[in-house]
C-alpha positions in Angstrom: 20.1 30.3 18.3 20.1 29.6 14.5 22.7 26.9 13.9 23.5 26.5 17.6 23.3 23.1 19.3 22.2 24.9 22.4 22.9 28.1 24.4 24.3 27.7 27.9 24.5 30.8 30.2 26.4 30.1 33.4 25.2 33.2 35.2 22.3 35.3 33.9 23.2 38.2 36.1 26.5 38.5 34.2 24.7 38.7 30.9 24.5 42.1 29.1 20.7 41.9 28.8 20.4 41.7 32.5 23.0 44.4 33.2 21.4 46.8 30.8 18.0 46.4 32.4 16.1 44.3 29.8 12.7 43.8 31.4 12.3 40.2 30.3 15.8 39.2 31.5 15.4 41.1 34.8 12.0 39.5 35.5 13.5 36.0 34.7 16.3 36.6 37.3 14.5 38.7 39.9 11.0 37.1 39.9 11.7 33.7 38.5 15.0 33.3 40.4 16.9 32.0 37.3 20.7 32.1 37.5 22.0 29.4 35.1 20.1 28.6 31.9 20.3 26.1 29.1 18.2 26.7 25.9 17.9 23.9 23.4 16.4 24.4 19.9 13.5 22.4 18.6 14.1 21.6 14.9 12.3 19.7 12.2 13.9 19.0 8.8 16.6 21.6 9.7 14.0 24.4 10.4 13.9 26.1 13.8 10.5 25.5 15.3 11.1 26.8 18.8 13.1 26.3 21.9 13.0 24.7 25.3 14.7 26.5 28.2 15.5 25.1 31.6 17.1 27.0 34.5 18.6 26.6 37.9 18.1 29.0 40.8 21.8 28.9 41.6 24.9 29.6 39.6 25.9 26.0 38.7 26.7 25.4 35.1 25.3 22.3 33.5 28.0 19.6 32.9 29.1 18.2 29.5 27.5 14.9 30.6 24.2 16.7 31.3 24.2 18.6 28.0 25.8 15.9 25.8 28.0 18.7 24.3 31.5 17.5 24.9 32.9 20.9 24.3 30.3 22.2 21.9 28.4 24.5 24.2 27.7 28.0 23.0 27.9 30.7 25.7 25.8 33.3 24.0 22.9 35.6 24.9 19.5 34.0 24.9 17.1 35.6 22.5 13.7 36.7 23.8 10.7 35.2 22.0 9.2 37.5 19.3 6.3 39.7 20.4 3.1 37.9 19.7 4.8 34.5 19.3 2.5 31.5 19.6 2.8 27.8 19.7 1.8 26.0 16.6 1.3 22.3 16.1 4.5 20.5 15.2 
């Protein structure tokens, strides 16, 4: 996610992490019902502070109008949060 404007995954079941059985990704899809996901970084003074993720329970990619990307979307794997990650005041 470093340097990316956002990460857009059209179908989480087609992602390598899901296919290889990553427990976090499998839980997100099988228990949470997530299929299409958009992850947006939270930055302050250029430093990555965290991320916000939204998902749909159907395969329906977000449009350029919805993302504001106009062709800049990144179709890349979504990183899992580090173990022990915690929220800190921004």
